[in-house]
N, C-alpha and C positions, 0 to 999 in steps of 0.2 A: 746395247742400250742405250742409244745415245741422248743427250739429256736429261739426265738423270735432275738435273737441279735447276729445269727451265722454271723460271717466272718465279725464282728465289734470290732474295737479297741477303749476302753472307759477309760477314766481317770479320777480316783477318788482322790481326794484331801480330806484330814480330819479325816483318819483314826487317832483312837487314842489308842485303846483297844478292847476289843472282844465286851463291851457293844457300840460302836459309832454307830450312825445312817449310817454313811459311809462304815464302814464293812459289817452292813446288807445290803447295795445297794451292796457291792463289791461281797456279796457271789448271789446277786440276778443277776447281770449282769455275773458273769462266769457260772452260771447254765444256763440260756440262750444261752450261746456259746461264750461268749465273752472274747475277750485278755483284759487282764486290764495292766494300768498301773498306778503305785501306788506313792504318793509322802511320804515325812517324813519330820521332824522338829527335826534335832538332830539325831546322832548316837544312842542313845538307844531307842529313835523309831524307828528305822531304823530296829534294833533288833526285838523287838517286831512286827511289820507291816510282816518281814520275817516267823517268826513262824508260827502268823495267817493265814496265805494266802496260806503256802504250804497244797498241792493239788490243787489250782486252777491254771488257764493258768494266767502265769504273764510274760508279757513281758519286764517289766524295773518295778524298785524302783528308786524314783531320790527324792533327796534333792530338796526342795521348801521352803523359809521364801516367802510368799506374801508379807511380808512388807518391801523388798529388791529387787530392778528393776536385779540388776545383776542375782539374781537366777531365775526370771521369764525367762530374757534374755537366759540364758541358759536350762531353762525348753523346751521353743521353741526348741534349738539347738538339743536338746535329744529328743524331738518326732521325728523333722527333720530326725534324725539319725539310726529313727526306720523303715524308708523307705515305709511306709503307711499311709494312710490316718487317721485319727481320726476322732471318729462318734461320740459319747457321751463324756459328763464334767459331773462328780458330782461333785458339791463346796460346801463341808461343813464344813465351816471354820467360827468361830466365837469367840470372846473374849472380856473381859471386867472385869475390876478391880473388886476383890470381895467387894472392901469396897462400890464402886457404885452399884452393885445390895443388896448392905445391910444396906443401909442409903435414907433418902427420895431424890428423883429427882433433889428436886431445889440444892439439895447441890452437885451435881453433878461438878468435878472441869474441867477448859477449856483440859487439859491434859488425863484423862479419856474419856473423852466423844471424844476427836479425834481418841485415840484410840480404841476405840469401832469400831467407822467408819471406821477406816481403814483397820480392823482386820476382820470389819463383813460385812460391804458393799462396802467400794471400793477396797476390794481383788477380787470380783465378774469383776470387770472392768478391773482390772488388767491381771486377768485371762486367762478372752476372749479375749484379746488384743495378749495375750500369745498364745492362739493355734488356735485360725484364720486363720493363716498360713496354719496349718496343715490340716484343717477341710475341704478339697478339693472338698468332695463330700458333702455338706453341713452335717446335724447335729441337735444336741441337748446339749445344756447346761441348766442344771437344780442348783439348789439350794434351801437350807434349810430355812424355815422361821416358824413363829411361832401369834399365833392370837394376841399377846400381841404388834404386830404392828400397831393395829386399836383398842382396846381395853387396856385399863387400869388393869394390871395385878398386885397383890401385889408381889413388891420385883422384879419385873423384869426391872422397870426403864431405862437406858439408853440405856440397850439391847433391849427395844421395839422399843425405836427412831432409833437405828440402823438397826433392822428389818424392820423398816418403809422407812428407806432410799434402804435398800437392793431390798424389793418389787417395787420401782419407778424406781431402777437401773434397773430390769428385764426386765419393759417397753420398759426403752430406747432404752437398749442392743436389743430387740426383734426387735426394729422400724429400727436400725439401719443394725442387721445383717439377719433379711428376705431376704434381695434381692439374699444373701448367700446361699440360702438356710439353714442358722441355725435357729433352733427353742430356745427360752429364755423364760425357765417356772420356778416356785417357787413353792414347796410342803409345804403347811401351815401344819405342823406335829404335833399332840398330844403330849401332856405332856411326855416326856418317861425317866425311869433312866439310864441317861448317868454321865459320870463326871462330863461335862460341866453343866447339869440339877443339880445337887445337889450344885453348886455352890447358886444358889438361896435361898435364906433363905424361910425357910416352905414350902420347895417344894413340900411334904408327903400330906402336906394339899391340895394342887394342885391335885394331882392324887385322893387325897380322894371326889371334888366335881366333876370332870370329872366322876364319878363313879355313881355318885348319879344322876347328873344334866345333862350329855350328852340322845342323844335320844336312843342310843344305850348303854347306862348303864354300860359301862366300858371302861378302858384306851387304849390306842394305841397298837398295836404288833409291833415294827421295822420290823418285814416281810412285816406289811402291806404297810409301807411308801417304803419301798425297792419294791415292787412290781409296788407302784405308779410308782417309777422312769424308770423302767424297760418300762412301756408301753410307758413314754414320749420317752423315747432313743431309742425306736422300730418304725417301721412302720406303727402300731395302730396310734401312738402319730402324726402323719404325720401332721397336719393340726391343731394342738395346739400351740399355742405362745401366750407368753404376757400374762401369765395366772397363777394365786393364785391357786392351784390344793389343796381343805382340804381332810385330811388323819386325821381325829380327833373324828371319832365315833360321827362325826354330832356335836361338842360341840359350833362352830361357830355361828349357827343359835338362840343360846337360848340366850335371854336377863336378865335374873336372873342365 
């Protein structure tokens, strides 16, 4: 069933490099006919995104630091300037200080805790507020989470707590925005070799455990996460909101 997103405008936040899940999502959105709006953090990243997305249907590449309210206000105005409704948003943003991922959680400082919450969870609220004015036909907002939100994962620490907050945020936003026909969901992806994942100490051992114990006995392919994002953004997902959709080779059901 090709062109599931034909005629739709989709915003993707969080592309850092070719290994980013956000990049896989952008490719899948474009494959299904969507026109893309991408954001970047800093001029160096802008050039990288321009190179990565050559050949894709990109309407705009916009600056956006989600910790700055002025940037979010500017994002709204830039989207309005495109003179067409926005239909889908992929929020793929998370950050924590490396030291907070490598030391015991009890040693997390106040500033590190708040930083992880701000970038990884509150940013979804801020982005939703920025895009709602241009989602005049309804649509989908999706974010990325991980099993460490509900289970203690080695060395995930403050990010696990931030992801728990992100999932709760998803539910509350779904309730708020449902009357405007905007659906809000999270995709819980299995561990994937991304730049951010490499900040987690002994990350390779987590990949090994998934291969050994998950029902499918393999790790998650980024394309699988991207296809789930397409489903949520398309009319096929029109009845799905306030959910966490697991794309993790079944690892979420395992008790050991």
